[in-house]
Each structure stands twice: as structure tokens, then as C-alpha cells.
C-alpha positions as CSV (number, residue, x, y, z in Angstrom):
1,M,-1.2,-16.6,9.4
2,P,-3.8,-14.6,7.4
3,R,-7.3,-15.2,8.4
4,S,-10.2,-15.4,6.1
5,S,-12.8,-12.7,6.4
6,G,-16.3,-13.6,7.5
7,G,-15.4,-16.8,9.2
8,P,-16.9,-18.0,12.5
9,C,-14.2,-16.3,14.5
10,E,-14.6,-12.9,12.9
11,N,-18.3,-12.7,12.0
12,P,-20.6,-12.4,15.1
13,R,-23.5,-14.1,13.2
14,A,-21.2,-17.0,12.1
15,S,-19.7,-17.4,15.6
16,A,-23.1,-18.0,17.3
17,P,-23.5,-21.6,16.1
18,V,-19.9,-22.4,17.0
19,F,-20.4,-21.0,20.5
20,A,-23.8,-22.7,20.8
21,R,-22.3,-26.1,20.0
22,S,-19.6,-25.6,22.6
23,Y,-21.6,-24.2,25.5
24,G,-22.7,-27.5,27.0
25,A,-19.1,-28.9,27.1
26,T,-17.7,-25.6,28.5
27,H,-20.5,-25.4,31.1
28,G,-19.8,-29.0,32.2
29,S,-16.0,-28.4,32.4
30,V,-16.5,-25.3,34.6
31,A,-19.0,-27.2,36.8
32,R,-16.5,-30.0,37.4
33,R,-13.8,-27.5,38.4
34,L,-15.9,-25.0,40.4
35,G,-19.1,-26.8,41.4
36,P,-22.7,-26.1,40.4
37,S,-23.1,-22.9,42.3
38,R,-20.6,-20.9,40.2
39,R,-20.8,-22.7,36.8
40,D,-23.5,-20.5,35.2
41,D,-21.7,-17.3,35.9
42,L,-18.3,-18.4,34.8
43,A,-19.5,-20.2,31.7
44,S,-21.3,-17.1,30.7
45,E,-18.3,-15.0,31.4
46,T,-16.2,-17.4,29.3
47,F,-18.4,-16.7,26.3
48,L,-18.5,-13.0,26.9
49,V,-14.7,-13.0,26.8
50,A,-14.6,-15.3,23.8
51,F,-17.0,-13.1,21.9
52,A,-15.0,-9.9,22.7
53,R,-11.8,-11.7,21.6
54,R,-13.2,-13.6,18.6
55,D,-10.5,-11.9,16.4
56,Q,-7.9,-14.0,18.4
57,C,-9.6,-17.3,17.5
58,D,-7.9,-19.4,14.9
59,P,-10.4,-20.1,12.2
60,A,-8.3,-23.1,11.0
61,H,-9.7,-25.0,14.0
62,A,-13.2,-26.3,13.5
63,D,-13.7,-26.9,17.2
64,A,-13.6,-23.9,19.5
65,R,-13.7,-25.9,22.7
66,P,-9.9,-25.9,23.4
67,W,-9.8,-22.1,23.0
68,L,-12.9,-21.8,25.2
69,Y,-11.4,-24.1,27.8
70,G,-8.3,-22.0,27.9
71,I,-10.4,-18.8,28.5
72,A,-12.4,-20.6,31.3
73,S,-9.1,-21.9,32.8
74,N,-7.7,-18.4,32.9
75,L,-10.8,-17.0,34.5
76,I,-10.9,-19.7,37.1
77,A,-7.2,-19.2,37.9
78,R,-7.8,-15.4,38.3
79,R,-10.6,-16.1,40.8
80,Q,-8.7,-18.6,42.8
81,V,-5.5,-16.7,43.3
82,P,-7.0,-14.0,45.5
83,R,-8.6,-16.8,47.6
84,R,-5.3,-18.5,48.1
85,Q,-3.6,-15.3,49.0
86,G,-6.4,-14.4,51.4
87,A,-6.2,-17.9,53.0
88,S,-2.4,-17.6,53.5
89,R,-2.8,-14.3,55.3
90,H,-5.5,-15.6,57.6
91,G,-4.0,-19.1,58.1
């Protein structure tokens, strides 16, 4: 699907409001899954990844939250796999 130029997914200035509207929900979702001690770091990392990959965002969707939740879920999964592997070695 061709993407329009200058949309919120492609233009860093236009993406800032989209991300700002989604930060609270993403932060809350991460907090529920990881707890308060790790939420700030992972929520920030989610937005760093999203900004770096903004060319992969589908501008047809007005709400970026599902895309951001997917990024956060992948980051959480990557952090939890080594823990599970380490636990099985020591358990």
C-alpha cells in the first residue's frame, strides 16, 4: 500500500503528537505487565524503537497504540526469555 508523504508515521514533527497521545496508555500497559520498577525504561525504549521504525507504521490507522503495544510486547518477550532460560538452568 503506498504511503502518503509527510504523515505522522513518516515525518518526525508530525509523529510527536501521535506518540504523546499514546504514551500514557503504553506506559500503563507496560506497568501492568512488568510492574512499576521497570515501566519507565521499557516505555521509553518502546518509543525509541517506534521512532526509529516510524517508516513501518501504517498511516491509515489514526491510533498508534496497537502498533506501540506490539513493540512493547516484543521488547518484554525478549527480556523475559533469557530469564526463563536462566531459571531452567538453575532450577
